[in-house]
C-alpha positions, 0 to 999 in steps of 0.5 A: 290634293287641292280640296274641292268647294263641296256643296249640295243640289236639290233635283227632282226627287233626289238631292246631289252632293258635288264637288268643284275645284280649279278655275277656267271654263267648266268640265263636268265629269260624270262617273260610272259604274258605282263610282261617285265624285271620288272616283276622279280623284286621280285626274281631277286636281291635274285637270283643274289647272286648266278648267273649273272642274266639277263632278258629282255623286249620281242619284242614289250613290253614295252621298247624293240621296233619294227622296224614294230609296226605292225609285226606279231610275232613268237615263233621262232623269239622270242627265237631267241631274247633269243638266241641273249642274251645268245650269247651276255652275255654267248658266251662260256658257256651253260646257265640256263634259266627260262620262265613263261607262254609265256615266258616258250614257248619261253624257250621251243623252245630255248632248242629245237633249241639252245640246246648247249647253254642251260644247263637247262630250268625250263619252268612253265605253257607253255600254249602250247594247242596243246600238249592237247588230246582236242586240238581243243577246245582250238584252238576254244577258241584262234579263239574266243579271236581274233575275239572278240579282232577285233570286240569288243575290249580289254576287252571284248576279255580278258573276254573271254580269261579268262574265257577259262583259268578257271577250268572245271565247276568253276564258274564265281564267282570273285577270292579272292582278292591277296594283291600284293606287292608294287613293283607288284602293281606299274607294273600295269600301264605298264602291262595295256599298254601291253595288246592289243599287247599281246591279238592281237598278242602274245596269237594267235600266241604263244598259237597255237605253237606245240612243237617239241616232238621228239627233247624234248625227247632227251633233256628231261634230261635238261627240268624241266616242272613246274607248280603252286600248286594252278593252278590244273585244270586251262588250263595253268596247263594242258600242262605242266602236259601232257608233263611231263607225255609224256616226263617220267620226274616230274612234279615241283610244285611251290607256288601259282598259274599261277602268283606265281612268283608275289604273292609268290617271296621268295618262288618261288625264293627258289625253282628256285635256288633249281632245277638249283643246282640239 
C-alpha cells in the first residue's frame, strides 16, 4: 500500500484532514456515512496509478475537527469544503469527483455550485429523498430517527433508520453475513465513534436536501448517477434512479449494494476508472 501525503486545510469553521497519493489529473473521493479518507483505502492505491487521488475526512468526522463541536451541518458548507480541496490541489484544471451516499449529495451540490471546477461527477446512491414522489413519507422517517435519537439514544435511532432503508415489504430478518476485507474490519472502531454525529447532524440535514433540478438539467452531461446491483428497491437506490430518469441519463450499476465500495473494492474501482475514462 502506498503511503499518502497527509495535510490539513483550514476552512470556515473547521480544519480538514486530507490525503493525496498518485500522479495525474485530480480525482477527489468524497466519503459518505461515517467513513472518512480511510474508507477509500481499498481502491485509492489502484486509482492512483492513473490519477492524483485525494480524499479527506468530512468536517466533524474522524480527524477533521469543528471549531464549534455543536455546530449544525449543511450540505452547502460541506460542498464548499470539497471546493476548497479542489482549489488547493487542482487550481487550474477541473477535477473528477466521486461521492458515496451522503458524500454523493455533497458531490452533486459541488457540481451545481462550482461547475467550472468539476469535469465529471459520479454520485453513488445519494439519499436525496426530496426528489421522490413519496418524499413526505421519508421526511417522517427522518423526523422519527431524530426524535428517537433525542429521547432513546443512538442504537434505537439506528434501528429506526435501518428499518426505513429496507426494500418495500422486506422482513426484519438479519441479512446474510458479508466477510469484509481486514482493512474494512479494522475501521469499525472509528465508524462507531462517528455514529452519533452522523445520526444527529448529518442524517437530518443531508436527507432533507433538495437538489437544484434545473441546474442539474443544464449540467447533466457531467453527472453520472450510480447505484449498487444489490440495492434495487432500497431507499438509497431510488433517488438516483428517479433523478437519472428525470435528467434522461443512464443509471450506472456498480457491484454490491450501498457499501459496494467496501465489499467489492476491485470490481468497484475498475468500473469507476472505466466511467471516468469515458
